[in-house]
N, C-alpha and C positions, 0 to 999 in steps of 0.2 A: 808259509806265513799264517799266523794264528788269526782267525776271524774274531771280530768283536763279539762277545757273548750275547749282546743285545740283538745282533743281526741274526742270530740263530733262533731267537724266540719268536713266537707268534706276536704280531703287533697288537697292542692294546686297542680295543674298539670302544670308543667313549661317546655315549649319547650326550650331547651338550644342549639339547633343547630343554626349555623350562618344563615344569610339570604341566599337565593338561595340553600338551602339544602332540600327543600320540606316542608317548614314551612306553606305554604298555604294549602297543603294537610292535614297536621296535624290540622290546624285550622278547616277545614271542618269536620274532624273526631270528634274533641272535641265538636263542635257545634251540630253535629248530636246527640250526647249523652246528649245534653241539658246543658252543662256547660256554665256559664256566662263568656264569653271569651273576653280577651283583646289582640289585636295583635299589629302590628307596629303603633306607634303614635309619630310623630316628637317631640311633646312637652314632652312626657315621656323620650325620648332619651336626649333631651336638659337638662331636670331636673336632670337626672341621671349623665350626664357628668359634670354638674355644682355643684350639691349638694351631689352626691353619693346616697346611698340607701335612706336616709331620704327624698330625692326629689321625690321618687316614692312609699314610704311605704304606703301612703294612698290609692294609686291605687291598690297595691297588696292586701290590706285588703278588697277591694270592689269586686274583681273578683275572679273566681275560677280556671281559666286556662289562659295560656299565650303562645305567640309565637312571634318570630321576635324581632327586637330591641325595647327596650334595654335589654330584659330578658336574653339573653345568657351572657350578661356582669355581671349580678347581681345574678348568681346562688348561689354563696357562701353566700351572705347576706340573700337571701330568705331561703336557707337551715337552716341558723342559727335562723331565725325568726320563721320558721314553721317546726318543727322537723319531722312531718309526711308527708311533701311534697314529691311528686314524680316528677322525672325529665326524660324528653325524649330527647335524643340526636339524632337529624336527621343529616344525613351525605350523601355525594355524593360518587360515586365509588372511587374517588381519588381527590386529590387537583387540578389536571389538569382540570377535568370536572367542578369542582366548579369555578375555575378561569375563564374559558371561559364563564360560565353562568354569573358571576359577570360583566365581560366586556360588554356582550350584554345588561344586565340589566341597567347599568348606562349609556350606550351610547344611549339608546332609551327612557329613563325616565327622566323627570324633576320634578317628584312628590316627590323626596326625598332630599330636600335641606340640604346640609351640612353633610349628613351621612358619606360620605367617609372621610371628614376632621375630624369629631368628633370621629369616630371609629378607622380609620386606619392612620390618619394623612397624607393623600394624596389627590390629586385633580383628578388624572386620573388613573384608575386601570391598563390600558394596559401598562403603563410605569413603573409599580411596581409589575411585576409578582413574582419575587423572594420574596419580602416582604409579599405579600398577601398569597402566598402559604405557607410560613413559619407560618404566623398568623393562617391559617386554621389548619395546622398540630398541632401547639402548643395548640390551643383551645381544640382539641380532647384529647390531652394528659392531659391537665389541668383538664378537666371534669372527665376523667377516674381516674386520680390520686386522686381527691377529694373524689370520691365515692368508692375507692378500697376496703374499709372494710365494705361498706354498699351497696353491689351490688343489693340488693332487691329494692333500691330506684332509680335505673337508668336503663333505657331501651335504647339501641342503635338500630336505624332502618335506613335502606337504601331502599327507595321505588324502586330504580332502580334494586336492587337485589331481589325483590319479597316480601319484608316485607309488611305487611298490617293489615287488621282487626284482624287476629289471634294473632299477636304479641301484638298489642295494647290492645285487649280485655283481654288477659291473664294477662298482666302487671297491668292493671287498675281494674281487677276483675269485668268486665262488660260484659253483654251479647254480643255475636258477631253478628253484624248486618248482614242481609241477602241481603242488597243492594250492588251493585258493589262498589269496593273501589274507592274513589274519587280522582284520580290522577289530580293534578292541575298544570297549567303552564308547560305542557309537552314540549313545544317548548323552554322554558327557556329564552325567549326574551321578554322584555318589560312587559306591563300589560297583564296578562292572564285573562281568564274568572273568575277565583276565586278572582281576585282583584276587582270585582264589586259586589255590593249588589243587592238585589232583584229589586230595582228600577232602576238599570242600572248605578248608579253613582259610581265613584271610592270608594272602601271600605277601607278607611285609618284611620277612627276614632275608629271603633269597640266599641262603647260605649254601 
C-alpha cells in the first residue's frame, strides 16, 4: 500500500507567537537542530496581507520551520495544508510585558516598514495600548481554540517562565541539546544580537 507523500515528509514546525514573544530564541533553537528556517520577511508579510495564503504557499513548501510575521497570521491555512504540522505558541508573562516590548521595538527600529499598519492597523503602538493588548490576548485564545481537540500539535512556551530545551525537545521528539539555552533579545529593545547573521549584517531575509 502506498503511503501518503505528506506522511513521508518532515512535519512543518510553525512558530505562531506574535513578534516580541521570544521568536528570535525559537529561531535559534530550530536552526540548531538543522531545520531549513524562514523568519520575518517583509515581502512575505506583504504577500500574505494582499493575497492571503496563496501569496506565501510557495514559501511554506520550500522551508521546514517558521517564526515571526506573517506566520502567526497563517496558522489555520498552514494547518489545513499540512495535516502533520506542529505549532509552537511563544508568549510573554502577560500582555503588559508584551506591550512594553512592542513599544520599545518600534520606537528604536526602522527595519520593519509598514508592519504596524498591515497587522494592527495603527501607526504608533504607544497610543494604542488597549487595542494591542486585546489583540495579543485574542491571538492566544484563537490559537488555543483552534487546537483544543488536537493538543498534541500545539506547544505553549514562555521563556521568561523557564521553558527551554526540555519542552521543545519533548514536543518535537528530538535529542535535547547540551549547550546553554539561547535566550535572544533579552533587553527587548531594538535589534538584539540574534537579529544579526554570522557576517554581522541584519538578519531579515532568512533565505
